[in-house]
All heavy atoms as an XYZ file, in Angstrom:
743
protein
N      11.066     23.524     16.961
C      11.777     22.314     17.387
C      11.875     21.397     16.175
O      10.856     21.029     15.485
C      10.951     21.544     18.437
C      11.588     20.315     18.932
S      10.702     19.756     20.510
C      11.148     18.064     20.414
N      13.084     21.068     15.699
C      13.285     20.222     14.564
C      13.276     18.743     15.010
O      13.687     18.400     16.069
C      14.630     20.639     13.907
O      15.716     20.113     14.728
N      12.962     18.016     13.996
C      12.786     16.549     14.161
C      14.059     15.845     13.748
O      14.659     16.138     12.778
C      11.605     15.987     13.409
C      11.386     14.567     13.670
C      10.056     14.213     12.943
N      10.211     12.794     12.597
C       9.486     12.178     11.755
N       8.548     12.847     11.206
N       9.658     10.914     11.589
N      14.597     14.907     14.620
C      15.758     14.168     14.306
C      15.358     13.016     13.422
O      14.793     12.083     13.918
C      16.553     13.833     15.589
C      17.858     13.066     15.296
O      18.268     12.915     14.022
O      18.443     12.552     16.236
N      15.775     12.993     12.109
C      15.329     11.817     11.307
C      16.049     10.521     11.644
O      15.629      9.458     11.200
C      15.679     12.239      9.904
C      16.779     13.328     10.071
C      16.534     13.969     11.384
N      17.093     10.595     12.451
C      17.903      9.438     12.750
C      17.165      8.466     13.856
O      17.485      7.375     13.973
N      16.168      9.078     14.569
C      15.448      8.227     15.629
C      14.388      7.305     15.005
O      14.196      6.300     15.544
C      14.882      9.187     16.614
C      15.912      9.963     17.465
C      15.256     10.830     18.440
C      16.881      9.002     18.156
N      13.713      7.718     13.932
C      12.641      7.024     13.351
C      13.150      5.653     12.882
O      12.540      4.639     13.204
C      11.979      7.736     12.363
C      10.964      6.954     11.550
C       9.837      6.525     12.401
O       9.351      7.267     13.250
N       9.283      5.285     12.179
N      14.195      5.537     12.105
C      14.681      4.226     11.730
C      15.048      3.323     12.888
O      14.774      2.043     12.854
C      15.882      4.484     10.825
C      15.694      5.917     10.385
C      14.936      6.564     11.477
N      15.586      3.848     13.918
C      15.965      3.103     15.080
C      14.771      2.506     15.836
O      14.776      1.352     16.182
C      16.866      3.872     15.963
C      17.349      3.202     17.189
C      18.344      2.020     16.937
O      18.901      2.101     15.854
O      18.535      1.212     17.760
N      13.784      3.356     16.045
C      12.530      2.895     16.601
C      11.797      1.801     15.750
O      11.361      0.819     16.403
C      11.525      4.056     16.853
C      11.943      4.933     17.958
C      10.820      5.936     18.307
N      10.315      6.704     17.143
C      10.748      7.897     16.787
N      11.713      8.561     17.546
N      10.227      8.584     15.814
N      11.838      1.957     14.525
C      11.192      0.974     13.626
C      12.025     -0.366     13.721
O      11.414     -1.400     13.725
C      11.107      1.491     12.158
O      10.341      2.726     12.235
C      10.369      0.465     11.280
N      13.272     -0.249     13.673
C      14.148     -1.447     13.734
C      13.921     -2.173     15.088
O      13.749     -3.334     15.162
C      15.641     -1.128     13.603
C      16.503     -2.294     13.679
C      17.957     -1.856     13.414
N      18.493     -1.108     14.496
C      19.036     -1.549     15.652
N      19.124     -2.921     15.787
N      19.512     -0.791     16.537
N      13.699     -1.459     16.141
C      13.453     -2.073     17.509
C      12.125     -2.729     17.532
O      11.833     -3.736     18.111
C      13.688     -0.984     18.543
C      15.012     -0.667     18.843
C      15.024      0.583     19.854
C      15.865     -1.732     19.324
N      11.121     -2.051     16.850
C       9.782     -2.630     16.672
C       9.776     -3.940     15.931
O       9.135     -4.910     16.428
C       8.816     -1.722     16.033
N      10.576     -4.109     14.918
C      10.749     -5.335     14.203
C      11.366     -6.417     15.003
O      10.961     -7.588     15.018
C      11.441     -5.085     12.924
C      10.586     -4.639     11.833
C      10.612     -3.352     11.262
C       9.587     -5.348     11.153
N       9.652     -3.303     10.217
C       8.968     -4.512     10.167
C       9.085     -6.622     11.236
C       7.958     -4.864      9.381
C       8.037     -6.990     10.387
C       7.459     -6.165      9.456
N      12.274     -5.975     15.828
C      13.002     -6.936     16.813
C      11.988     -7.520     17.768
O      11.966     -8.663     18.124
C      14.161     -6.352     17.466
C      15.381     -6.260     16.514
C      16.561     -5.848     17.316
N      17.723     -5.910     16.473
C      18.948     -5.669     16.914
N      19.208     -5.285     18.126
N      19.882     -5.712     16.036
N      11.117     -6.591     18.301
C      10.114     -7.056     19.266
C       9.078     -7.901     18.620
O       8.668     -8.931     19.225
C       9.301     -5.815     19.862
C      10.155     -5.097     20.843
C       9.347     -4.014     21.561
N       8.670     -3.084     20.747
C       9.204     -1.902     20.272
N      10.365     -1.605     20.669
N       8.535     -1.117     19.452
N       8.824     -7.726     17.343
C       7.938     -8.597     16.626
C       8.578     -9.975     16.455
O       7.933    -10.997     16.753
C       7.651     -8.032     15.252
O       7.056     -6.798     15.378
C       6.731     -8.944     14.381
N       9.894    -10.042     16.149
C      10.529    -11.330     16.042
C      10.642    -12.101     17.438
O      10.413    -13.249     17.474
C      11.948    -11.132     15.539
N      10.744    -11.284     18.488
C      10.808    -11.874     19.793
C       9.415    -12.445     20.207
O       9.276    -13.575     20.747
C      11.256    -10.815     20.898
C      11.175    -11.304     22.334
C      12.225    -12.428     22.456
C      11.501    -10.137     23.162
N       8.316    -11.672     19.898
C       6.956    -12.206     20.152
C       6.656    -13.427     19.316
O       6.052    -14.395     19.859
C       6.043    -11.131     19.904
N       7.120    -13.483     18.096
C       6.876    -14.692     17.283
C       7.632    -15.848     17.886
O       7.123    -17.022     17.834
C       7.275    -14.376     15.766
C       6.350    -13.507     15.077
C       7.054    -13.100     13.702
C       5.022    -13.971     14.904
N       8.803    -15.615     18.376
C       9.555    -16.676     18.997
C       8.951    -17.261     20.223
O       9.003    -18.429     20.497
N       8.448    -16.333     21.073
C       7.761    -16.709     22.286
C       6.528    -17.606     21.933
O       6.307    -18.651     22.599
C       7.414    -15.523     23.157
C       8.713    -14.857     23.783
C       6.422    -15.898     24.234
C       8.520    -13.566     24.354
N       5.733    -17.208     21.001
C       4.587    -17.970     20.620
C       5.024    -19.331     20.077
O       4.400    -20.411     20.413
C       3.762    -17.151     19.607
C       2.629    -18.066     19.055
C       3.229    -16.028     20.295
N       6.131    -19.434     19.320
C       6.584    -20.661     18.801
C       6.960    -21.568     19.931
O       6.677    -22.800     19.879
C       7.785    -20.385     17.816
N       7.656    -21.042     20.905
C       8.093    -21.919     22.068
C       6.760    -22.380     22.827
O       6.760    -23.557     23.205
C       8.944    -21.084     23.072
C       9.118    -21.774     24.431
C      10.252    -20.882     22.403
N       5.721    -21.619     22.997
C       4.590    -22.066     23.570
C       3.815    -23.142     22.774
O       3.346    -24.061     23.325
C       3.572    -20.856     23.798
C       4.105    -19.847     24.861
C       3.103    -18.550     24.897
C       4.185    -20.498     26.166
N       3.837    -22.989     21.468
C       3.216    -24.008     20.594
C       3.993    -25.288     20.704
O       3.453    -26.373     20.722
C       3.055    -23.474     19.142
C       2.052    -22.477     19.097
C       2.725    -24.690     18.238
C       1.905    -21.743     17.757
N       5.335    -25.289     20.697
C       6.104    -26.397     20.814
C       5.844    -27.125     22.179
O       5.782    -28.312     22.270
C       7.578    -26.149     20.610
C       8.487    -27.287     20.996
C       7.885    -25.768     19.231
N       5.834    -26.334     23.129
C       5.558    -26.843     24.502
C       4.150    -27.469     24.705
O       4.023    -28.560     25.253
C       5.659    -25.734     25.540
C       5.578    -26.220     27.004
C       5.827    -25.209     27.931
N       5.597    -25.695     29.305
C       5.502    -25.063     30.316
N       5.609    -23.770     30.300
N       5.306    -25.569     31.524
N       3.118    -26.890     23.976
C       1.839    -27.536     24.009
C       1.728    -28.813     23.165
O       0.895    -29.630     23.366
C       0.839    -26.452     23.537
C       0.459    -25.402     24.434
S      -0.820    -24.293     23.756
C      -2.252    -25.284     23.657
N       2.627    -28.864     22.218
C       2.564    -30.015     21.270
C       3.169    -31.266     21.759
O       2.904    -32.389     21.315
C       3.315    -29.603     19.975
O       2.708    -28.545     19.374
N       4.078    -31.205     22.727
C       4.642    -32.426     23.279
C       3.783    -33.546     23.738
O       4.061    -34.737     23.532
C       5.743    -32.075     24.399
C       7.081    -31.625     23.735
C       7.627    -30.455     24.076
C       7.731    -32.409     22.877
C       8.828    -30.003     23.536
C       8.963    -32.039     22.302
C       9.402    -30.813     22.669
N       2.759    -33.258     24.496
C       1.851    -34.358     24.902
C       1.242    -35.161     23.762
O       0.700    -36.154     24.032
C       0.829    -33.594     25.791
C       1.417    -32.376     26.242
C       2.323    -31.955     25.106
N       1.247    -34.555     22.513
C       0.637    -35.311     21.466
C       1.459    -36.499     20.914
O       0.913    -37.211     20.031
C       0.298    -34.264     20.295
C      -0.607    -33.106     20.661
C      -0.660    -32.226     19.417
C      -1.985    -33.659     21.043
N       2.649    -36.686     21.269
C       3.453    -37.738     20.865
C       3.949    -37.483     19.396
O       4.373    -36.402     19.094
N       3.751    -38.498     18.587
C       4.149    -38.399     17.162
C       3.363    -37.347     16.395
O       3.893    -36.809     15.393
C       4.159    -39.754     16.548
C       5.179    -40.658     17.007
C       5.158    -41.919     16.206
N       6.567    -42.391     16.092
C       6.942    -43.210     15.130
N       6.167    -43.711     14.313
N       8.227    -43.504     15.106
N       2.139    -37.117     16.731
C       1.314    -36.156     16.097
C       1.810    -34.738     16.334
O       1.382    -33.863     15.591
C      -0.087    -36.274     16.553
N       2.740    -34.553     17.158
C       3.268    -33.199     17.481
C       4.262    -32.678     16.429
O       4.529    -31.524     16.352
C       3.969    -33.210     18.863
N       4.657    -33.565     15.484
C       5.706    -33.166     14.585
C       5.236    -32.113     13.630
O       5.925    -31.107     13.379
C       6.126    -34.412     13.662
N       4.017    -32.120     13.123
C       3.449    -31.164     12.243
C       3.285    -29.775     12.840
O       3.805    -28.749     12.316
C       2.240    -31.606     11.562
C       1.583    -30.688     10.579
C       2.451    -30.491      9.304
C       0.188    -31.153     10.135
N       2.681    -29.693     14.041
C       2.670    -28.317     14.685
C       3.992    -27.781     15.021
O       4.139    -26.580     14.880
C       1.748    -28.524     15.912
C       1.004    -29.916     15.771
C       1.860    -30.666     14.760
N       4.821    -28.607     15.505
C       6.225    -28.149     15.850
C       6.897    -27.652     14.583
O       7.515    -26.535     14.645
C       7.002    -29.223     16.541
C       6.459    -29.430     17.981
C       8.462    -28.935     16.624
C       7.037    -30.688     18.722
N       6.865    -28.284     13.546
C       7.487    -27.960     12.292
C       6.932    -26.627     11.820
O       7.712    -25.716     11.409
C       7.390    -29.038     11.290
N       5.583    -26.554     11.820
C       4.964    -25.440     11.298
C       5.276    -24.082     12.259
O       5.541    -23.007     11.746
C       3.445    -25.529     11.328
N       5.364    -24.339     13.504
C       5.654    -23.278     14.454
C       7.127    -22.809     14.256
O       7.408    -21.557     14.166
C       5.435    -23.608     15.928
N       8.023    -23.716     14.069
C       9.375    -23.327     13.877
C       9.647    -22.635     12.486
O      10.374    -21.683     12.415
C      10.315    -24.547     14.109
C      10.326    -25.032     15.550
C      11.190    -26.321     15.584
C      10.681    -24.075     16.505
N       8.963    -23.179     11.417
C       9.101    -22.460     10.146
C       8.504    -21.148     10.136
O       9.175    -20.238      9.626
C       8.299    -23.421      9.100
C       8.339    -22.883      7.684
C       9.757    -22.879      7.173
C       7.435    -23.659      6.785
N       7.406    -20.909     10.817
C       6.795    -19.624     11.030
C       7.784    -18.687     11.724
O       7.930    -17.539     11.377
C       5.411    -19.677     11.606
N       8.374    -19.214     12.704
C       9.337    -18.365     13.575
C      10.526    -17.933     12.743
O      10.944    -16.816     12.794
C       9.713    -19.139     14.773
C      10.745    -18.377     15.635
C      10.553    -17.212     16.213
C      12.000    -18.880     16.021
N      11.736    -16.893     16.934
C      12.636    -17.891     16.841
C      12.686    -20.018     15.776
C      13.911    -17.985     17.387
C      13.991    -20.190     16.350
C      14.492    -19.073     17.129
N      11.075    -18.952     11.932
C      12.270    -18.593     11.140
C      11.865    -17.621     10.071
O      12.703    -16.587      9.798
C      12.850    -19.866     10.537
C      13.892    -19.579      9.432
C      13.514    -20.698     11.635
N      10.699    -17.730      9.434
C      10.212    -16.798      8.469
C      10.065    -15.380      9.131
O      10.471    -14.373      8.530
C       8.925    -17.238      7.895
O       9.124    -18.518      7.361
C       8.439    -16.195      6.846
N       9.582    -15.335     10.393
C       9.329    -14.114     11.043
C      10.651    -13.400     11.390
O      10.834    -12.154     11.272
N      11.601    -14.175     11.899
C      12.900    -13.593     12.082
C      13.589    -13.060     10.741
O      14.107    -11.926     10.823
C      13.828    -14.662     12.693
C      13.452    -14.907     14.151
C      15.368    -14.146     12.632
C      14.272    -15.990     14.813
N      13.398    -13.751      9.711
C      14.040    -13.281      8.439
C      13.355    -12.037      8.042
O      14.085    -11.084      7.607
C      13.735    -14.395      7.361
O      14.398    -15.683      7.826
C      14.380    -13.982      6.059
N      12.081    -11.947      8.060
C      11.393    -10.660      7.658
C      11.752     -9.506      8.635
O      12.064     -8.424      8.204
C       9.827    -10.956      7.700
C       9.141     -9.578      7.559
C       9.426    -11.821      6.626
N      11.768     -9.814      9.931
C      12.027     -8.688     10.895
C      13.464     -8.150     10.706
O      13.627     -6.999     10.692
C      11.852     -9.284     12.357
N      14.417     -9.052     10.535
C      15.805     -8.467     10.323
C      16.143     -7.858      9.033
O      16.826     -6.946      8.904
C      16.805     -9.656     10.637
C      17.033     -9.701     12.182
C      16.432    -10.706     12.930
C      17.827     -8.836     12.867
C      16.388    -10.828     14.218
C      17.978     -9.021     14.283
C      17.301     -9.915     14.912
O      17.445    -10.091     16.260
N      15.340     -8.384      7.964
C      15.485     -7.773      6.632
C      14.893     -6.405      6.777
O      15.482     -5.355      6.273
C      14.767     -8.628      5.667
C      15.021     -8.025      4.257
C      14.216     -8.779      3.192
N      12.780     -8.482      3.455
C      11.801     -9.520      3.246
N      12.132    -10.682      2.967
N      10.608     -9.174      3.443
N      13.759     -6.186      7.386
C      13.070     -4.840      7.397
C      13.821     -3.974      8.375
O      13.951     -2.788      8.065
C      11.578     -5.033      7.888
C      10.674     -5.670      6.887
C      10.649     -4.807      5.584
O      10.555     -3.564      5.648
O      10.751     -5.355      4.502
N      14.325     -4.522      9.478
C      15.183     -3.696     10.349
C      16.385     -3.178      9.716
O      16.827     -2.065      9.930
N      17.039     -3.959      8.915
C      18.245     -3.645      8.138
C      17.942     -2.501      7.098
O      18.727     -1.617      6.900
N      16.712     -2.680      6.503
C      16.287     -1.594      5.486
C      16.138     -0.244      6.232
O      16.529      0.891      5.597
C      15.009     -1.987      4.815
C      15.189     -2.953      3.759
C      13.863     -3.063      2.992
N      14.032     -4.121      2.000
C      13.043     -4.901      1.572
N      11.817     -4.716      2.097
N      13.274     -5.833      0.726
N      15.671     -0.268      7.416
C      15.406      1.039      8.129
C      16.735      1.679      8.422
O      16.860      2.904      8.419
C      14.594      0.735      9.392
C      13.202      0.308      9.205
S      12.278      1.376      8.004
C      12.279      2.900      8.858
N      17.757      0.843      8.890
C      19.026      1.474      9.112
C      19.835      1.982      7.915
O      20.370      2.983      7.978
C      19.992      0.328      9.899
C      19.277      0.020     11.239
C      21.340      0.881     10.070
C      19.093      1.223     12.118
N      19.639      1.221      6.794
C      20.268      1.673      5.569
C      19.467      2.630      4.813
O      19.862      3.075      3.727
C      20.576      0.370      4.695
C      21.574     -0.518      5.350
C      21.570     -1.902      4.630
O      20.969     -2.063      3.585
O      22.251     -2.806      5.200
N      18.226      2.898      5.254
C      17.337      3.893      4.718
C      16.939      3.482      3.240
O      16.845      4.357      2.362
C      17.884      5.273      4.805
C      18.120      5.812      6.051
C      18.588      7.246      6.139
N      19.101      7.654      7.384
C      18.329      7.965      8.440
N      17.146      7.831      8.471
N      19.016      8.323      9.587
N      16.858      2.152      3.003
C      16.345      1.660      1.784
C      14.783      1.847      1.730
O      14.196      1.520      2.735
C      16.772      0.234      1.421
C      18.151      0.056      1.261
C      18.539     -1.461      1.068
O      17.602     -2.238      0.768
O      19.694     -1.787      1.188
N      14.211      2.050      0.555
C      12.778      1.988      0.556
C      12.208      0.661      0.705
O      12.860     -0.349      0.028
C      12.477      2.648     -0.845
C      13.717      2.374     -1.661
C      14.761      2.428     -0.679
N      11.223      0.432      1.447
C      10.602     -0.878      1.723
C       9.540     -1.105      0.716
O       8.938     -0.200      0.101
C      10.087     -0.939      3.023
N       9.312     -2.368      0.374
C       8.208     -2.703     -0.486
C       6.909     -2.521      0.274
O       6.786     -2.996      1.499
C       8.265     -4.209     -0.853
N       5.970     -1.767     -0.226
C       4.764     -1.351      0.544
C       3.936     -2.474      0.904
O       3.310     -3.165      0.111
C       4.033     -0.390     -0.401
C       4.583     -0.646     -1.647
C       5.986     -1.290     -1.575
N       3.877     -2.727      2.247
C       2.893     -3.763      2.814
C       3.293     -5.185      2.769
O       2.589     -6.005      3.257
N       4.253     -5.637      1.973
C       4.620     -6.980      1.788
C       4.983     -7.597      3.140
O       4.498     -8.706      3.464
C       5.682     -7.158      0.814
C       5.895     -8.615      0.386
C       6.949     -8.909     -0.630
N       7.361     -7.774     -1.412
C       8.465     -7.714     -2.043
N       9.208     -8.774     -2.115
N       8.805     -6.650     -2.752
N       5.801     -7.008      3.861
C       6.207     -7.586      5.224
C       5.106     -7.638      6.188
O       4.903     -8.626      6.960
C       7.299     -6.765      5.827
O       8.481     -6.739      4.962
N       4.257     -6.624      6.087
C       2.994     -6.666      7.003
C       2.141     -7.844      6.645
O       1.595     -8.456      7.624
C       2.303     -5.369      6.876
C       1.081     -5.179      7.691
C       1.334     -5.249      9.149
C       0.357     -3.862      7.430
N       1.919     -8.132      5.346
C       1.110     -9.241      4.954
C       1.811    -10.565      5.539
O       1.032    -11.430      6.001
C       0.959     -9.273      3.428
C       0.300    -10.520      2.975
C       0.110     -8.104      2.984
N       3.123    -10.671      5.370
C       3.714    -11.922      5.820
C       3.579    -12.164      7.261
O       3.271    -13.129      7.812
C       5.295    -11.880      5.451
C       5.993    -13.065      6.083
C       5.385    -11.889      3.956
N       3.754    -11.031      8.025
C       3.614    -11.127      9.573
C       2.069    -11.446      9.970
O       1.855    -12.181     10.887
C       4.116     -9.831     10.253
C       3.735     -9.802     11.798
C       5.633     -9.705     10.008
N       1.219    -10.925      9.134
C      -0.180    -11.214      9.448
C      -0.558    -12.594      9.154
O      -1.262    -13.289      9.928
C      -1.093    -10.320      8.560
N       0.092    -13.188      8.104
C      -0.044    -14.612      7.786
C       0.578    -15.502      8.898
O      -0.044    -16.539      9.225
C       0.489    -15.011      6.453
C      -0.387    -14.418      5.277
C       0.368    -14.694      3.953
C      -1.706    -15.012      5.132
N       1.705    -15.100      9.405
C       2.347    -15.852     10.471
C       1.551    -15.807     11.734
O       1.344    -16.834     12.370
C       3.695    -15.212     10.733
C       4.782    -15.338      9.595
C       6.032    -14.654     10.032
C       5.022    -16.880      9.323
N       0.868    -14.656     11.938
C       0.006    -14.528     13.169
C      -1.152    -15.456     13.040
O      -1.633    -16.136     13.907
C      -0.410    -13.080     13.385
O       0.785    -12.281     13.487
C      -1.212    -12.932     14.567
N      -1.782    -15.456     11.780
C      -2.977    -16.356     11.538
C      -2.497    -17.857     11.615
O      -3.319    -18.614     12.154
C      -3.442    -16.021     10.195
N      -1.326    -18.189     11.172
C      -0.816    -19.582     11.322
C      -0.737    -19.982     12.794
O      -1.144    -21.002     13.193
C       0.548    -19.662     10.655
O       0.434    -19.313      9.251
C       0.983    -21.090     10.791
N      -0.210    -19.015     13.579
C      -0.057    -19.312     15.093
C      -1.451    -19.439     15.637
O      -1.589    -20.366     16.549
C       0.752    -18.200     15.733
C       2.283    -18.316     15.607
C       3.087    -17.260     15.641
C       2.930    -19.582     15.425
C       4.451    -17.194     15.587
C       4.218    -19.590     15.324
C       5.009    -18.468     15.426
O       6.373    -18.617     15.232
N      -2.366    -18.615     15.261
C      -3.656    -18.725     15.832
C      -4.329    -20.024     15.480
O      -4.936    -20.650     16.395
C      -4.606    -17.501     15.383
N      -4.189    -20.393     14.227
C      -4.859    -21.720     13.838
C      -4.163    -22.948     14.578
O      -4.761    -23.805     15.042
C      -4.672    -21.948     12.298
N      -2.792    -22.871     14.747
C      -2.111    -23.902     15.454
C      -2.634    -23.981     16.901
O      -2.788    -24.999     17.522
C      -0.627    -23.759     15.444
C       0.066    -24.083     14.111
C       1.485    -23.609     14.190
C      -0.007    -25.574     13.849
N      -2.796    -22.762     17.528
C      -3.242    -22.636     18.927
C      -4.604    -23.270     19.031
O      -4.928    -24.061     20.028
N      -5.522    -22.973     18.060
C      -6.860    -23.543     18.176
C      -6.860    -25.000     18.063
O      -7.509    -25.743     18.767
C      -7.817    -22.861     17.065
C      -9.125    -23.596     16.892
C      -8.016    -21.431     17.313
N      -6.043    -25.530     17.077
C      -5.956    -27.058     16.879
C      -5.390    -27.635     18.142
O      -5.871    -28.683     18.627
C      -5.091    -27.341     15.682
C      -4.755    -28.824     15.733
C      -5.814    -26.971     14.392
N      -4.324    -27.077     18.761
C      -3.779    -27.681     19.957
C      -4.648    -27.557     21.103
O      -4.796    -28.596     21.952
C      -2.433    -26.951     20.275
C      -1.303    -27.334     19.257
C      -0.104    -26.472     19.541
C      -0.982    -28.738     19.350
N      -5.376    -26.529     21.381
C      -6.272    -26.413     22.394
C      -7.475    -27.360     22.206
O      -7.981    -28.134     23.108
C      -6.800    -25.008     22.614
C      -8.019    -25.014     23.547
C      -5.768    -24.128     23.162
N      -7.949    -27.517     21.018
C      -9.006    -28.502     20.562
C      -8.530    -29.948     20.894
O      -9.377    -30.695     21.360
N      -7.408    -30.293     20.554
C      -6.931    -31.684     20.772
C      -6.678    -31.937     22.227
O      -6.904    -33.068     22.687
C      -5.615    -31.942     19.915
O      -4.678    -31.046     20.299
C      -5.942    -31.951     18.498
N      -6.269    -30.927     23.072
C      -6.074    -31.138     24.450
C      -7.369    -31.187     25.266
O      -7.407    -31.901     26.254
C      -5.141    -30.047     25.014
O      -5.882    -28.850     25.051
N      -8.468    -30.667     24.800
C      -9.713    -30.656     25.367
C     -10.431    -31.970     25.079
O     -11.222    -32.403     25.760
C     -10.568    -29.471     25.054
C     -10.059    -28.140     25.422
C     -10.960    -27.021     25.054
C      -9.907    -28.100     27.065
N     -10.241    -32.524     23.805
C     -11.012    -33.624     23.331
C     -10.409    -34.885     23.551
O      -9.623    -35.544     24.081
């Protein structure tokens, strides 16, 4: 059974799109949790939206590389997404901490 090399790039592109969607959902949740803070909500909202835009940029750039079969920079995009995830986690901890206290 031969392997169709055309399916791997498509699956990877779809995985990057799911990553962008997940980052967007978390950004919406952070924005929603930030509203009760009033003026103090500006920083978490700005950070969440900046992280989301960065995640979309990385996801679509990497997805485009897979379709065009360009070689990707090893691990750079993974590091960026890991940092975005850590940013979201830190924002979530801060928001939960402020809502409890």
